[in-house]
N, C-alpha and C positions, 0 to 999 in steps of 0.2 A: 664823768661828773666833774664839773669845774670847781676848783678851789679858789675862794676869794680871800685876798689879804689886803691890808692897808698898812702903810708905814707913815709914821710921824717923826719928824726930825726936831730935836731940841738941842740947846747948847748952853754951856755954863763955863765960867772961869774958876779955876781952883788950883791950889798948890798941893804938892805932895813930895815925898821922896821914898825910895825903896831901900830900906836898911841893908838888905842883903845883895844889893846890886854891885857888880864888879867895876862899874865905871861912873860916868857923870850922873846917872839917875840916883845915886846914893846921896846926892846933894839936894838941898831944898831948891825947888824950881816949880814953875807953873805951866799950865796948858789952857788952851781954849778947847775943852772937851766937847765933842759933838756926839749926840746919842740918837740912834735910830731904833725905834721900837715898832715891831711888826705884830699886828693882830690878825687872826684868821677867824672867819665865820665858822662856827661849829657845824658839824655834819647835821643835816636836816633842819637847821635854823634858817630863818629868812632875814633878808636885809630889813632895816627899819622902813618906815613910811616914806622917808626921803631917799631910800635906795643906798643906805650906808651900813657898814659894819658898826661904826661908831663915828660920831662927829670928830673931825680933827681937833676942833676947839676943846672938846671934852678931854682928849688925851693931853692937850697942852695944860688945861686947868688942873687935872688930877696929878699926872706924873710931873709935868713941868712945874706945877706949884710945889710939889714935894721937893724937887730938885732945887728950886729957888730958895725954899726955906732951910734946906739942910746942906746943900753942897756949893751953891753959887757964892763965889768970893770967900770960900772957906779953905782951910788947910785940911786935907784928908790924911789922917795919920793912923798908923798901926798903933794899937793900944800899948805895945811894947816899946814904942819910940820915945826916948827921953824928951823929945821936943814937946810932948803933950803937956807936961808940967809947966813949961815956959809959956805955952799958948794959954793955958788956964790962968797962970799968974798975971799975964799981961792982957787978959780979957780979949783974946783974939778969937775970931770966928774959926770954929774947928768942927770936924766931923770925925769922931774916933771910931775905928772899925777893928775887928778882931783878926785882920789879915793884912798882908802887904798890899797897898793900894795900887797894884799894877792894873793895866788896862784889862787884862783877862779876869782878874778878881773883881774889878769894878763892874764888868759886863755881867758876871754871874750874880753879883749882889743886886745890881739894878734890875736884872730880870726878875728876881724874887720880889723886889719892891713893886715893879710894874704889874706883876701877876696879882699881888694883893690889892692894888688900886684899880685895875682895869679888867680883870677876868670876870666875865659873867658866863659861867660854865655852860649854860644851855644856849647861849647866843654867840659868844666869842671867847677866844683865849689868846693870850700873849704867846707867840711862838718863837720870837727871837728878839734879842737886844744887842745892838752893835755899839761899841764905844770907840770913837776915833780919838786917839790921844794926840796925834799929829795928822797933817794932811796925808802923810805917807804910811801911817801905822794905825791898825785897828784890831780889835778883838771882838769876837762874837760868842754869845751864849745862846743856846737854843733849848727848847723844852720838847 
């Protein structure tokens, strides 16, 4: 039996810092994050009339739209980071999370977001999400 998957790549720019990092990443800095989300056709399901699991544009609109509204050109901050108060006071774009915003944690978080936006259980499911923090470093979350 053949397994069919499709992957859509999205990108956004954001800042962050890792409070518990032992080196440079403890400081405020930014990245061009690249996200790869992979969907799989559910067992027994058929491709749509156009021969697709889902249209690439639909993934861009749903997940890419969420990323644009919430993460793009924002500072992703752990709720325990004292910088959150400064960002609020100065009306800076921010996305506050309950974890250290490492590539690994962002991959797991965005996998959950993608599942909520893109899963159609009887037709398709999100099986993985990769976050490229740099051209040389990436983290992957799978379901």
